[in-house]
PAMAR-859975 format. One record per residue: residue in one letter; y, x, z of N, C-alpha, C in turn. Coordinates in steps of 0.001 Angstrom, whole numbers, padded with zeros to 6 digits, always signed. Atoms other than C-alpha are relative to their C-alpha. Layout:
// PAMAR-859975
aYXZYXZYXZ...
// end
This chain:
// PAMAR-859975
m-001386-000163+000398+149673+212042+100463+000775+000725+001097t-000758-000788-000946+152116+214420+102099+001442-000470+000035a-001401+000370-000144+155769+214315+103064+000764+000138-001311s-000683-000198+001270+156665+215374+099486-000301-001108-000999s+000318+001104+000894+155383+212111+098030+001279-000678-000501t-001135+000677+000621+157714+210244+095688-000247-001499-000030f+000081+001450+000017+158355+206498+096132+000878-000503-001137t-000734+000525+001144+159370+204763+092917-000033-001520+000044k-000082+001447-000123+160586+201183+093101-000450-000677-001284v+000489+000792+001133+158926+198594+090856+000799-001289-000049g-000791+001215+000130+161332+195931+089657+001036-000117+001109d-001045+000247-000997+163737+194316+092128-000577-000314+001377s+000604+000367-001280+161232+193600+094910-000213+001233+000873n+000297-001094-000935+160281+195705+097919-001388+000560-000314t+001292-000479+000479+157423+197200+095876+000184+001383-000624y-000136-001376+000432+156791+200877+095083-001332+000550-000500t+001144-000870+000220+154391+203318+093512+000218+001241+000860i-000083-001175-000867+153603+206345+095670-000732+001139-000694q+000517-001076+000846+153108+209605+093805+000140+001348+000696n-000047-001375-000489+152260+213162+094842-000522+000887-001117g+000404-000762+001172+152216+215548+091915-000428-000957-001102n+000499+000910+001036+150054+213856+089275-000941-001050+000569q+000886+000960-000639+148234+211664+091806+000780-001164+000576y-000604+001226-000496+148993+208087+092788-000899-000628+001064l+000752+000716-001020+147977+206232+095919-000462-001326-000600t+000584+001131+000722+145627+203511+094663-001018-000725+000873y+000991+000820-000703+143651+200643+096181-001295-000008-000798m+001279-000150+000685+139969+201165+095369-000955-001173+000241g+000880+001120-000326+138595+197853+096659-000648+000199+001356n+000694-000042-001288+136786+196997+099887+000860+000680+001060v-001017-000491-000929+139956+197825+101896+000102+001520+000046n-000063-001454+000038+139724+201489+100846+001075+000478-000976v-001102-000564+000768+142521+203649+099458-000327+001451-000355d+000230-001384+000396+142354+206912+097498+001127+000427-000933k-000971-000526+000947+144444+209142+095212-000659+000118-001373t+000524-000107+001352+143921+208907+091444+001108+000506-000919t-000980-000468+000987+145593+210340+088383+000412-001106-000959t-000338+001138+000853+145815+206905+086775+001381-000532+000360v-001335+000537-000253+149419+205761+086408-000122-001492+000312p+000144+001414-000377+149678+202407+088251+000619-000934-001023s-000526+001015+000910+150095+199410+085998-000304-001403+000523d+000311+001296-000586+148894+196630+088291+000085+000107+001511e-000165+000061-001449+148735+195624+091948-000805+001063+000734a+000809-001021-000679+146102+198270+092740+000817+001235+000350g-000819-001170-000270+148805+200907+092635+001396-000329+000495y-001312+000418-000483+151765+198884+093942-000060-000222+001504w-000005+000054-001454+152764+199041+097597+001298-000591+000515q-001174+000540-000678+155122+197116+099859+000187+000726+001321l-000316-000657-001267+156856+198795+102784+000288-001071+001051i-000120+000990-001059+156534+196788+105985+000372+000701+001298k-000414-000578-001267+158321+197580+109234-001001-000344+001094r+000878+000242-001129+156359+197884+112423+000355-001320+000694e-000429+001236-000644+158451+195035+113848-000569-001226-000693q+000575+001116+000738+157155+192775+111093-001473-000187+000361l+001411+000086-000375+153560+193608+111972-000151-000579+001399v+000066+000512-001372+154202+192952+115652+000287-001500+000023s-000361+001426+000000+155811+189589+114880-001157-000873-000478r+001142+000768+000490+152650+188500+113062-001016-000282+001103l+000934+000222-001099+150738+188802+116325+000231-001351+000675d-000298+001301-000608+152483+185612+117482-000864-001113-000587e+000815+001013+000657+150246+183709+115060-001462+000038+000448a+001401-000222-000350+147026+184950+116663-000538-001058+000958t+000764+000812-000942+144459+182743+118362-001362+000664+000150p+001337-000585-000141+141008+183651+119697-000905-000272-001194i+000826+000338+001156+139452+181904+116691+000546+000648-001261h-000636-000639+001156+141944+183380+114220+000828+001195+000479p-000724-001177-000495+142832+186844+115567+000783+000682-001117v-000829-000741+000947+145392+189102+113902-000235+001489+000222d+000264-001432-000111+144726+192755+113145+001168+000717+000664a-001017-000767-000714+146589+195071+115499-000324+001487-000017s+000388-001409+000092+145047+198380+114438+001190+000904-000295f-001182-000803+000313+148521+199498+113361+000569+000682+001246y-000468-000658-001214+149202+200369+116997-000548+001425+000109m+000573-001333-000024+146908+203375+116531+000550+000838-001147t-000280-000924+001087+147799+206435+114505-001326+000404-000627n+001236-000334+000705+145110+206919+111861-001231-000624+000663p+001132+000654-000675+142701+204307+113304-001341+000236-000675k+001263-000256+000681+140109+205097+110655-000528+001406+000259v+000377-001381-000303+140011+208719+111884-000407+000711-001284r+000328-000559+001303+140092+209851+108280+000126+001513-000014r-000054-001438+000209+139380+213437+107346+001214+000333-000863n-001170-000497+000721+142371+215422+106046+001256-000818+000252w-001185+000691-000468+144730+212932+107664+000222+000465+001427p-000193-000403-001393+146358+213669+111031-000984-000739+000908k+001031+000620-000835+143608+213056+113552+000613-000872+001092a-000709+000764-001031+145945+211962+116348-000921-000499+001095i+000926+000356-001064+142951+211738+118658+000110+001057+001088e-000207-000917-001110+143492+213266+122091-001322+000311+000699g+001158-000294-000822+141080+214774+124577-000803+001175-000509t+000910-001075+000369+138063+216976+123912+000116+000323-001486d-000086-000397+001404+138186+218992+120684-001007-000770-000832l+000871+000721+000926+136782+216980+117792-000664+000972-000952s+000705-000791+001004+134186+218430+115469-000109-000821-001281d+000119+000659+001299+134423+217530+111789-001468+000042-000421n+001402+000038+000409+130983+216380+110627-000246+000732-001308g+000181-000733+001251+131610+218240+107382+000994-000441-001044s-000982+000258+001045+133586+218228+104179-000550-000935-001078f+000586+000903+000979+131347+215713+102440+000987-001071-000424n-000960+000944+000554+133455+213532+100170-000732-001275-000410t+000690+001254+000300+132263+209921+100185+000382-000559-001357n-000388+000502+001315+134219+209215+097009-000951+000504-001088a+000925-000565+000986+131794+211485+095129-001263-000844-000129e+001157+000887+000041+129100+208943+095989+000378-001395-000504g-000446+001308+000470+131166+206079+094558+000280-000971+001119l-000232+000872-001132+131848+204741+098046+001484-000280+000215y-001449+000187-000084+135645+205053+097743+000446-000255+001426d-000294+000143-001420+136201+205663+101391+001049+001000+000437g-001096-000879-000361+139229+207899+101297-000395+001451+000157g+000421-001385-000130+137250+211129+101065-000275+000395+001425c+000128-000215-001436+136290+210815+104703-001255+000749+000384a+001172-000351-000789+133988+212616+106970+000093-000834+001268s-000065+000557-001338+133067+211204+110336+000255+001163+000949y-000208-001050-000992+133721+213100+113547-001043-000126+001091g+001102+000039-000943+131167+214065+116128+000143+000986+001134q+000092-000901-001131+130325+215795+119371-001465+000370+000210w+001366-000490-000221+127264+217926+120082-000089+000697+001354h+000362-000728-001219+125795+218990+123423+001198+000236+000911k-001140-000163-000903+128920+218334+125443+000388-001345+000618t-000665+001158-000594+130660+215912+127776+001356-000122-000682f-001249+000110+000752+133643+214483+125930+000717-001304+000264d-000841+001193-000054+136466+211984+125890+001047+000144-001089n-000961-000001+001096+138378+211308+122661+000703-001349-000028y-000721+001246-000205+141112+208701+122823+001409+000066-000565q-001438+000107+000189+144596+207488+122019+000534-000924+001085t-000684+000871-000955+146946+206041+124624+001143-000686-000728l-000980+000775+000752+148967+203275+122994+000999-000619+000969t-001042+000563-000851+152285+202294+124561+000863-000959-000809g-000822+000993+000683+154691+199492+123761-000831-001073-000666v+000912+000998+000574+151722+197236+123016+000355-001389+000528k-000269+001388-000411+152276+193483+123100-001028-000411+001049n+000928+000454-001021+150774+192073+126282-000831-001167-000509g+000908+001060+000428+147807+189781+125798-001419+000516-000059v+001432-000293+000047+144125+189886+124947-000358+000591-001359y+000392-000713+001211+142600+192269+122399-001516+000165-000051s+001370-000461+000203+139196+192929+120920+000077+001369-000658v-000007-001376+000490+138387+196564+120190-001411+000380-000423s+001307-000451+000463+135550+198022+118136+000146+001339-000712v+000036-001266+000713+134513+201239+116393-001356+000113-000679k+001297-000321+000595+131781+202467+114089-000493+001298+000617g+000485-001223-000608+129582+204999+115820-001441-000113+000451f+001372-000007-000513+126098+206044+116852-000239+001278+000791y+000358-001170-000791+124387+208502+119163-001480+000293-000156r+001393-000435-000012+121144+210474+119289-000297+000571+001389v+000361-000512-001320+119336+211244+122529-001321+000749-000083n+001312-000602-000227+116492+213491+123617-000132+000266+001493s+000258-000160-001428+114985+214446+126958+000980+000958+000667s-000947-000958-000572+117435+217303+127433+001417-000553+000069y-001342+000580+000057+120497+215218+126578-000129-001527-000052p+000240+001449-000004+119903+211606+127679+001259-000855+000062s-001230+000762-000200+123560+210603+128011+000281-000940-001180v-000358+000997+001012+124700+207472+126139+001523-000124-000049p-001456+000114+000122+128315+207630+124879+000413-001449-000238y-000449+001381+000094+130432+204524+124818+001438-000098-000512l-001356+000388+000362+133507+202893+123341+000658-000588+001246y-000693+000626-001119+136144+201985+125904+001427-000374-000388a-001390+000421+000128+139466+200178+126084+000484-000308+001409n-000387+000043-001410+141242+200652+129398-001251+000091+000872d+001150-000093-000902+138534+199809+131959-001218-000773-000485v+001129+000741+000573+136181+197911+129633-000755+000933-000943q+000762-000921+000846+133341+199698+127847-001284-000642-000518t+001289+000421+000558+130224+199217+125689-000598+001190-000743p+000601-001182+000614+127695+201757+124343+000105-000007-001519l+000135-000118+001442+127695+203063+120792-001406-000440-000396k+001324+000363+000497+124744+202106+118612-000937+001209+000044k+000986-001079+000032+121560+204144+118900-000345+000307-001445k+000245-000421+001381+120899+206142+115753-001361-000466-000493g+001242+000346+000669+118294+204742+113397-000349+001061-001027d+000407-000928+001056+116803+206337+110310+001132+000152-001004i-001065-000266+000976+119637+207894+108319-000434+001074-000979g+000480-001133+000777+117421+210409+106554+000146+001250+000844t-000212-001243-000739+117965+214030+107509+001304-000095+000796d-001192+000052-000838+120414+214295+110406+000970+001102-000412n-001005-000959+000428+123326+215993+108711+001319-000712-000255a-001343+000543+000159+127014+215517+107955+000065-001064-001083k-000052+000942+001116+126517+213786+104636-000602-001335+000375n+000670+001257-000331+124066+211198+105916+000685-000732+001140a-000743+000638-001084+126072+210582+109066+001212-000735-000539t-001189+000616+000577+129166+209866+107021-000347-001248-000797i+000427+001169+000781+127354+207535+104631-000407-001140+000921a+000481+001030-000924+125769+205706+107570+001146-000771+000640l-001131+000650-000656+129206+204917+108960+000955-000675-000976v-000867+000659+000975+130717+203607+105726-000094-001515+000127d+000138+001449-000142+129262+200101+106084-000008-000361+001485d-000094+000488-001376+128920+198034+109274-001301+000125+000780t+001278-000139-000692+125390+199086+110252+000188+000455+001438y-000220-000548-001334+126733+200997+113236+001332-000465+000589l-001202+000584-000578+129696+198751+114000-000317-000486+001413v+000250+000346-001400+129805+198454+117787+000533-001403+000290d-000462+001338-000374+130062+194947+119241+001358+000105+000696p-001351-000110-000563+133728+194313+120132+000010-000215+001514i-000272+000256-001405+134898+194564+123710+001343-000705+000098v-001228+000769-000185+137646+192293+125015+000730+000529+001222v-000789-000580-001080+140447+193699+127146+001354-000687+000058t-001309+000611-000191+143618+192213+128595+001032+001072+000331v-001094-000946-000221+146843+194244+128406+001121-000723+000731t-001052+000637-000796+149436+193425+131072+001228+000880+000174d-001122-000916-000212+151666+196514+131132+000422+000726-001268g-000393-000606+001267+152058+197327+127436-000722+001279-000348t+000725-001245+000231+149537+200177+127600-001468-000280-000270l+001403+000161+000357+146141+200341+125919-000566+001361-000373r+000665-001267+000307+143931+203432+126010-001340-000320-000639v+001195+000289+000787+141203+203330+123372-000688+001313-000328g+000678-001238+000304+138511+205940+122937-001505-000098+000028v+001454-000146-000087+134912+207125+122806-000266+001129+000990k+000187-000919-001117+133476+208955+125789-001468+000136+000363s+001317-000208-000603+130328+210452+127279+000213+000673+001345d-000207-000512-001350+130142+211093+131020-000864+001219+000311a+000837-001193-000142+127530+213837+130577-000240+000570-001389d+000243-000619+001302+126437+216200+127811-000858-000907-000876v+000707+000866+000941+125338+214186+124788-000669+000862-001069d+000681-000743+001057+122857+215341+122153+000846+000010-001263w-000866+000127+001177+124874+214029+119201+000622-001377+000003a-000720+001266+000132+127512+211335+118914+000984+000141-001138t-000927-000051+001127+129539+210496+115843+000671-001355-000152f-000748+001256+000055+132212+207879+115223+001156+000106-000977r-001196+000112+000828+135090+206699+113058+000420-001462-000054e-000540+001310+000353+137229+203659+112204+000053-000969+001183f-000287+000965-001067+138615+201879+115255+000619-001262-000606t-000606+001272+000398+139529+198208+114855+000505-000702+001250i-000603+000729-001118+141902+196391+117196+000526-001333-000525k-000486+001325+000392+142573+192652+116960+000631-000696+001210y-000695+000741-001052+145008+190537+118957-000514-001429+000001l+000606+001326-000136+143495+187300+120284+000955-001037+000573g-000958+000927-000590+146627+185753+121756+000356+000399+001415d-000391-000324-001371+148275+185717+125162-001118-000376+000965e+001067+000157-000984+146235+185620+128342-000325-001470+000261e+000236+001419-000277+146697+181892+128962-000736-000668-001160t+000685+000564+001166+145668+181004+125409-001470+000378+000005y+001391-000447-000022+142525+183075+125798-000786-000696+001107k+000676+000731-001081+141689+181434+129122-000365-001401-000451q+000282+001340+000506+141959+178059+127452-001143+000030-001010y+001085-000138+000969+139698+179288+124675-001349+000111+000706l+001257-000143-000735+137047+180309+127207-000469-001334+000569l+000343+001324-000521+137203+176757+128523+000002-001057-001093r+000076+000992+001072+137053+175158+125080-001242-000851+000244g+001095+000903-000344+134866+172149+125520+000184-000635+001356d-000302+000636-001289+136332+171377+128946+000878-001211-000277v-000741+001154+000503+137346+168017+127540+000665-000785+001131n-000570+000774-001101+137893+166347+130911+000865+000846+000938n-000952-000871-000703+139915+169338+132181-000294+000127+001494n+000362-000158-001413+137988+169823+135413-000361+001450+000346g+000235-001403-000274+137597+173596+135073-001398+000486-000292s+001355-000405+000368+133978+173627+133892-000412-000739-001265v+000503+000618+001226+132029+172778+130740-001431-000439+000249d+001327+000536-000304+129037+170503+131252-000195-001343-000682i+000363+001263+000665+127424+167190+130286+001083-001056+000140t-001061+000997-000163+130374+165217+131659+001035+000118-001112d-000928-000181+001118+132484+166718+128886-000548-000628-001279v+000616+000654+001157+129995+165479+126285+000262-001497+000051v-000246+001439-000168+130317+161949+127700+001450-000328-000315e-001419+000230+000237+134093+162211+127659+000339+000118-001489l-000264-000202+001419+134122+163517+124093-000525-001153-000835v+000568+001142+000731+131839+160745+122820+000891-001227+000175n-000890+001147-000238+134114+158159+124438+001291+000127-000805i-001221-000222+000779+137151+159716+122759-000239-000348-001464i+000307+000254+001409+135468+159561+119357-000216-001494-000254l+000303+001423+000187+134194+155987+119789+001246-000873+000109n-001208+000801-000219+137595+154753+120941+001197+000507-000800s-001052-000553+000883+139569+156799+118375+001214+000461+000789q-001079-000535-000824+141622+158417+121122+000033+001519-000184n+000027-001413+000376+142371+161795+119581+001172+000803+000542e-001174-000701-000504+145391+162767+121660-000354+001228+000840n+000408-001111-000864+143390+165191+123828-000278+001234-000851p+000199-001194+000846+143755+168675+122240-001305+000723+000306r+001254-000651-000353+140647+169861+124111-001192-000637-000713a+001105+000695+000658+138561+167363+122138-000384+000656-001328d+000300-000692+001260+138807+169443+118940-000705+001307+000331v+000740-001136-000551+136111+171792+120215-000195+001099-001031n+000250-001021+001030+135424+173546+116900+001271+000414-000735d-001300-000455+000504+139134+173900+116111+000136-000166-001512d-000131+000234+001440+138905+172375+112633+001068-001042-000328g-001062+000963+000231+141782+169917+113094-000436-001441+000072n+000536+001358-000091+139512+166875+113442-000813-000156+001278v+000855+000300-001144+137742+165190+116343-001088-000952-000479d+001099+000793+000526+134329+163965+115224-001320+000523+000541i+001328-000337-000508+130581+164376+115665-000265+001498-000019s+000204-001450+000041+130774+168054+114693+000489+000655+001288d-000470-000531-001278+132719+168644+117905-001032-000229+001098v+001068+000262-000966+129915+167045+119897-001107+001035-000161v+001035-000998+000269+127407+169354+118215+000431+001360+000534k-000513-001284-000481+129601+172359+118973-000014+000057+001522l-000055+000033-001455+130037+171292+122588-001389+000130+000607v+001377-000101-000490+126300+170848+123114-000502+001431-000143n+000414-001390+000207+125718+174333+121663+000657+000922+001008i-000695-000810-001014+128330+175778+124015-000716-000103+001332i+000670+000216-001283+126557+174242+126994-001388+000609+000020l+001387-000467+000017+123012+175112+125910-000121+001500-000240n+000144-001395+000422+123640+178542+124405+001101+000912+000493n-001117-000778-000535+126767+179689+126241+000765+000691-001117e-000701-000580+001151+128507+180229+122890+001466+000309+000345
// end
């Protein structure tokens, strides 16, 4: 949709249809949006306008166990084709004009974006970000050979993790690369970063020439303020001594047996109850470093 789109209000609520020529912005399922010529008659084609301030205020509800999506801080976080790229740094290469919708994937007509045989850094610098702890991920993979052994990585400020190594996607071409990135097969494990000055730089980078790297769809989630996250890392520290060990199991069992549920650290699995399931969770934390 372009700047010439028409917003038509539906009823008396803050709900609209969004039309450009004979096309309507429509929800296609699986969190994907596309343009169709079908006149909206249900919620799939109805949209509510939400201010950025409203989205930011929702971050106050976030906890490490129940994070809140903060991808709205990025411009075009999905890196969709034919939408403003808004990605800075090294010139991006469009993997091709392959339209995923033609395959019934309803992915906004996207291509992925890639880099070949070059050192690169593609990023966005986000300012005015709420201070606290975030998890950041992206879908992406890389291919290496003896001439180009560099491994590209996702980064957020000074934290980084490598993209996934390419598996069998069929013939290495634009179409197959795009299809491979539609689902979560190449979803990179999230990295956790703490923002203290309202600035978050998110990107994909290779420190040397890479054979082939391709990526799309950044995801940012807010996990809460720094103190809340520290407490989460010490979940299971029932006796509040700064470590999690067998003494916490003893303390937790005593709390359960004596029905003393006032200790908020005793609800280890965060389900609102203090019972044997918390003991099981605590033992798993100690044994498996969960």
